[in-house]
C-alpha positions as MATLAB code, in Angstrom:
seq = 'XXXXXXXXXXXXXXXXXXXXXXXXXXXXXXXXXXXXXXXXXXXXXXXXXXXXXXXXXXXXXXXXXXXXXXXXXXXXXXXXXXXXXXXXXXXXXXXXXXXXXXXXXXXXXXXXXXXXXXXXXXXXXXXXXXXXXXXXXXXXXXXXXXXXXXXXXXXXXXXXXXXXXXXXXXXXXXXXXXXXXXXXXXXXXXXXXXXXXXXXXXXXXXXXXXXXXXXXXXXXXXXXXXXXXXXXXXXXXXXXXXXXXXXXXXXXXXXXXXXXXXXXXXXXXXXXXXXXXXXXXXXXXXXXXXXXXXXXXX';
ca = [
       0.099  -83.415   49.290;
       1.501  -84.912   46.111;
       0.287  -88.348   47.227;
      -3.191  -86.940   47.952;
      -3.275  -85.240   44.542;
      -2.225  -88.464   42.903;
      -5.000  -90.361   44.686;
      -7.583  -87.776   43.613;
      -6.439  -88.067   39.985;
      -6.674  -91.866   40.193;
     -10.135  -91.676   41.786;
     -11.357  -89.207   39.163;
      -9.999  -91.384   36.400;
     -11.699  -94.458   37.832;
     -15.015  -92.625   38.180;
     -14.745  -91.375   34.592;
     -13.948  -94.865   33.343;
     -16.914  -96.285   35.268;
     -19.267  -93.647   33.880;
     -17.967  -94.257   30.356;
     -18.445  -98.015   30.707;
     -22.009  -97.512   31.916;
     -22.673  -95.162   29.001;
     -21.343  -97.759   26.565;
     -23.571 -100.428   28.129;
     -26.584  -98.083   27.873;
     -25.766  -97.487   24.221;
     -25.397 -101.203   23.561;
     -28.668 -102.206   25.253;
     -32.178 -100.914   24.484;
     -33.629  -98.561   27.080;
     -35.582 -100.587   29.625;
     -37.275 -100.120   32.990;
     -36.046 -102.342   35.801;
     -38.992 -102.067   38.186;
     -42.331 -100.280   38.414;
     -43.236  -99.303   41.998;
     -46.848  -99.265   43.100;
     -48.678  -95.955   42.656;
     -48.822  -95.442   46.446;
     -45.063  -95.918   46.698;
     -44.490  -93.513   43.815;
     -46.698  -90.893   45.452;
     -44.767  -91.287   48.732;
     -41.431  -90.955   46.922;
     -42.600  -87.643   45.450;
     -43.783  -86.302   48.825;
     -47.445  -86.981   48.131;
     -47.497  -85.045   44.840;
     -49.310  -87.583   42.666;
     -49.360  -85.355   39.576;
     -45.585  -84.813   39.761;
     -45.068  -88.556   40.199;
     -47.291  -89.214   37.184;
     -45.525  -86.645   34.987;
     -42.017  -87.833   35.819;
     -42.939  -91.453   35.188;
     -44.599  -90.448   31.928;
     -41.148  -89.216   30.861;
     -39.867  -92.733   31.589;
     -42.693  -94.121   29.467;
     -41.827  -91.767   26.593;
     -38.212  -92.995   26.672;
     -39.435  -96.579   26.772;
     -41.792  -96.046   23.806;
     -39.215  -94.069   21.805;
     -36.486  -96.702   22.025;
     -35.696  -97.636   18.368;
     -34.960 -101.209   19.465;
     -38.226 -101.601   21.329;
     -39.230 -104.803   19.549;
     -35.845 -106.326   20.347;
     -36.309 -105.438   24.027;
     -40.009 -106.319   24.252;
     -43.022 -104.353   25.499;
     -43.970 -106.098   28.735;
     -43.379 -102.989   30.918;
     -45.564 -100.550   28.970;
     -48.969 -101.597   30.282;
     -48.034 -101.781   33.993;
     -46.143  -98.471   33.758;
     -49.006  -96.578   32.112;
     -51.495  -98.298   34.418;
     -49.527  -96.895   37.396;
     -49.235  -93.454   35.756;
     -52.987  -93.274   35.223;
     -53.682  -94.484   38.763;
     -51.671  -91.468   39.923;
     -53.364  -89.142   37.431;
     -56.621  -90.658   36.113;
     -57.179  -87.664   33.823;
     -53.982  -88.231   31.782;
     -55.908  -88.781   28.539;
     -52.880  -88.785   26.242;
     -51.244  -91.634   28.201;
     -54.255  -93.898   27.574;
     -54.305  -92.955   23.886;
     -50.603  -93.500   23.177;
     -50.296  -96.702   25.192;
     -53.479  -98.135   23.682;
     -52.238  -97.516   20.150;
     -48.715  -98.853   20.747;
     -49.848 -101.970   22.604;
     -52.259 -103.104   19.887;
     -49.696 -102.453   17.164;
     -47.175 -104.785   18.843;
     -49.719 -107.554   19.328;
     -50.681 -106.885   22.958;
     -54.343 -106.270   22.107;
     -55.829 -107.372   25.449;
     -53.597 -104.911   27.314;
     -54.502 -102.218   24.790;
     -58.199 -102.855   25.385;
     -57.758 -102.686   29.166;
     -55.919  -99.358   29.141;
     -58.335  -97.838   26.597;
     -61.381  -98.946   28.599;
     -59.816  -97.473   31.743;
     -59.408  -94.216   29.834;
     -63.011  -94.319   28.604;
     -64.161  -94.543   32.242;
     -61.847  -91.820   33.535;
     -61.786  -89.378   30.590;
     -65.273  -89.698   29.065;
     -64.901  -86.484   27.031;
     -62.064  -87.887   24.872;
     -63.782  -89.499   21.865;
     -60.556  -90.943   20.453;
     -60.351  -93.576   23.241;
     -63.585  -95.437   22.404;
     -62.776  -94.836   18.716;
     -59.479  -96.731   19.089;
     -61.193  -99.408   21.171;
     -63.675  -99.911   18.325;
     -60.767 -100.139   15.893;
     -59.125 -102.882   17.988;
     -62.378 -104.850   17.983;
     -62.892 -104.864   14.223;
     -59.289 -104.845   12.983;
     -57.529 -107.196   15.380;
     -60.385 -109.268   16.829;
     -62.989 -109.475   14.057;
     -65.626 -108.484   16.627;
     -67.990 -106.200   14.733;
     -70.775 -105.866   17.352;
     -68.251 -104.732   19.984;
     -66.737 -102.343   17.439;
     -70.193 -100.873   16.886;
     -70.772 -100.473   20.638;
     -67.549  -98.514   21.201;
     -67.936  -96.508   17.990;
     -71.355  -95.468   19.263;
     -69.778  -94.272   22.521;
     -67.252  -92.305   20.461;
     -69.933  -90.806   18.219;
     -71.950  -89.618   21.229;
     -68.947  -87.810   22.720;
     -69.125  -84.008   22.207;
     -66.673  -82.912   19.549;
     -66.470  -86.256   17.748;
     -66.093  -85.890   13.939;
     -69.136  -86.724   11.821;
     -67.415  -89.671   10.133;
     -67.480  -91.561   13.448;
     -71.256  -91.855   13.057;
     -70.708  -93.521    9.688;
     -68.391  -96.016   11.375;
     -71.157  -96.940   13.818;
     -73.371  -97.836   10.861;
     -70.629  -99.834    9.117;
     -69.602 -101.783   12.221;
     -73.135 -102.650   13.302;
     -74.165 -103.687    9.791;
     -71.162 -105.974    9.423;
     -71.909 -107.434   12.829;
     -75.475 -108.160   11.675;
     -76.799 -105.550   14.084;
     -78.497 -103.188   11.634;
     -81.238 -102.845   14.257;
     -78.719 -101.270   16.660;
     -77.526  -98.933   13.908;
     -81.115  -97.881   13.182;
     -81.844  -97.206   16.868;
     -78.669  -95.121   17.190;
     -79.350  -93.136   14.005;
     -82.989  -92.480   14.899;
     -81.911  -90.984   18.204;
     -79.150  -88.987   16.505;
     -81.698  -87.609   14.035;
     -84.010  -86.534   16.857;
     -81.105  -84.698   18.500;
     -79.796  -83.068   15.307;
     -79.872  -79.288   15.520;
     -79.444  -78.311   11.877;
     -81.039  -79.408    8.577;
     -77.786  -80.532    6.945;
     -76.940  -82.919    9.793;
     -80.493  -84.263    9.812;
     -80.337  -84.832    6.057;
     -77.048  -86.755    6.362;
     -78.474  -88.929    9.150;
     -81.629  -89.675    7.124;
     -79.423  -90.898    4.276;
     -77.596  -93.189    6.698;
     -80.909  -94.408    8.095;
     -82.093  -95.406    4.611;
     -78.881  -97.369    4.136;
     -79.251  -99.073    7.532;
     -82.838 -100.084    6.746;
     -81.765 -101.389    3.342;
     -79.043 -103.464    5.027;
     -81.559 -104.823    7.542;
     -84.133 -105.818    4.901;
     -81.517 -107.164    2.501;
     -79.926 -109.249    5.251;
     -83.265 -110.947    5.981;
     -83.767 -111.689    2.296;
     -80.224 -113.034    2.015;
     -80.904 -115.406    4.916;
     -83.863 -116.733    2.895;
     -81.628 -117.020   -0.185;
     -79.143 -119.066    1.858;
     -81.972 -121.413    2.901;
     -83.044 -121.765   -0.772;
     -79.504 -122.802   -1.687;
     -79.386 -125.330    1.132;
     -82.478 -126.919   -0.370;
     -81.656 -126.713   -4.073;
     -77.876 -126.089   -4.170;
     -78.263 -123.343   -6.792;
     -80.349 -120.216   -7.357;
     -82.742 -118.592   -6.824;
     -82.924 -116.417   -9.921;
     -85.203 -113.756   -8.447;
     -86.605 -112.564   -5.132;
     -90.095 -113.608   -6.268;
     -89.078 -117.249   -6.009;
     -88.507 -116.774   -2.270;
     -92.086 -115.583   -1.939;
     -93.458 -118.497   -3.967;
     -91.478 -120.985   -1.870;
     -92.826 -119.471    1.351;
     -89.376 -118.487    2.592;
     -90.529 -114.874    3.063;
     -94.007 -113.488    3.667;
     -93.409 -110.410    1.501;
     -90.722 -108.563   -0.447;
     -90.214 -105.342    1.532;
     -90.406 -101.941   -0.088;
     -87.024 -100.488   -0.981;
     -85.991  -97.979    1.747;
     -83.995  -96.117   -0.916;
     -87.113  -95.500   -3.013;
     -86.435  -97.913   -5.874;
     -86.954 -101.672   -6.044;
     -85.018 -104.508   -4.465;
     -83.483 -107.075   -6.798;
     -81.131 -110.060   -6.668;
     -77.739 -109.198   -8.116;
     -75.743 -111.878  -10.042;
     -73.263 -111.902   -7.132;
     -76.061 -113.209   -4.901;
     -76.621 -110.030   -2.889;
     -79.812 -108.005   -2.621;
     -79.497 -104.453   -3.911;
     -81.581 -101.364   -4.607;
     -82.232  -99.983   -8.083;
     -82.125  -96.476   -6.558;
     -78.716  -96.931   -4.951;
     -76.939 -100.279   -5.393;
     -74.336  -99.583   -2.684;
     -74.050 -102.254    0.026;
     -71.469 -102.554    2.763;
     -68.871 -105.178    1.918;
     -69.079 -108.437    3.828;
     -66.480 -108.820    6.601;
     -63.218 -110.270    5.356;
     -62.250 -113.519    7.137;
     -59.414 -113.005    9.619;
     -57.280 -115.662    7.935;
     -57.353 -113.636    4.700;
     -56.671 -110.284    6.337;
     -53.222 -108.733    6.276;
     -52.662 -106.852    9.521;
     -50.390 -103.845    9.408;
     -48.591 -103.250   12.741;
     -49.230  -99.746   13.995;
     -52.139  -99.101   11.645;
     -54.742  -96.789   13.121;
     -58.068  -95.587   11.741;
     -57.557  -93.135    8.923;
     -53.800  -93.725    8.698;
     -52.014  -94.790    5.475;
     -52.311  -98.547    5.305;
     -54.912  -98.677    8.067;
     -57.911 -100.883    7.334;
     -61.045  -98.841    6.826;
     -64.556  -99.886    7.868;
];
């Protein structure tokens, strides 16, 4: 009996030492995921309960995302894990949102776009997914037309904040698609159900039309400078040179003029959207999201 007791004590001590060594290793290494089974395998392992399989693997994803040494470990498992989770539960809107934001912030923008677009297809009532996809397009990829397209999807989603509509205008204008902004805003105005919303949309429409007309005039100004290297001094010179057939009426209700900085503006409201900043001059802030401190605004 004493020998058996001694053996049990030795075995318990060995097991404790093994557990302690594994704990130390876990503390020394960042949390990682060894393998990601296929969704069908996961569902089988959880006796066909796909939602349970999704939820339990989401807990693994949360641990993976929350690891303080994530950058040291790398982020190659996040997309395939969340892709499997959302195959098991396509309606897991928060998984798309979190993974999309994290992936773009660590430089995996293509994977972020793929998971966000999957979410847009599967959870069409969650405006934040196309909103983040638009953010990826303009902030990380300098792709303003695509940003406008996804911002428009976000703005049309029930429950989307009003400022998303303003982003549609900004993105399309900077992508030289003021025509798309005008078409979107005209439809939004026709669907507006209250006078205040309609008034706000009409103000945005005036700005979009100003941007469209001013952009055409600025193309003519660029042609003038190609010919003469300097100038012109006024919009009238474009007309005299035959570069435009007419100076359009100011959509804002004033008159259009050529500012010393070379841009066309309105005397009624001189505001113009800033020109897109070249990517090589842009400082990207990892983890920045629309509306967050340090996040680039449209």
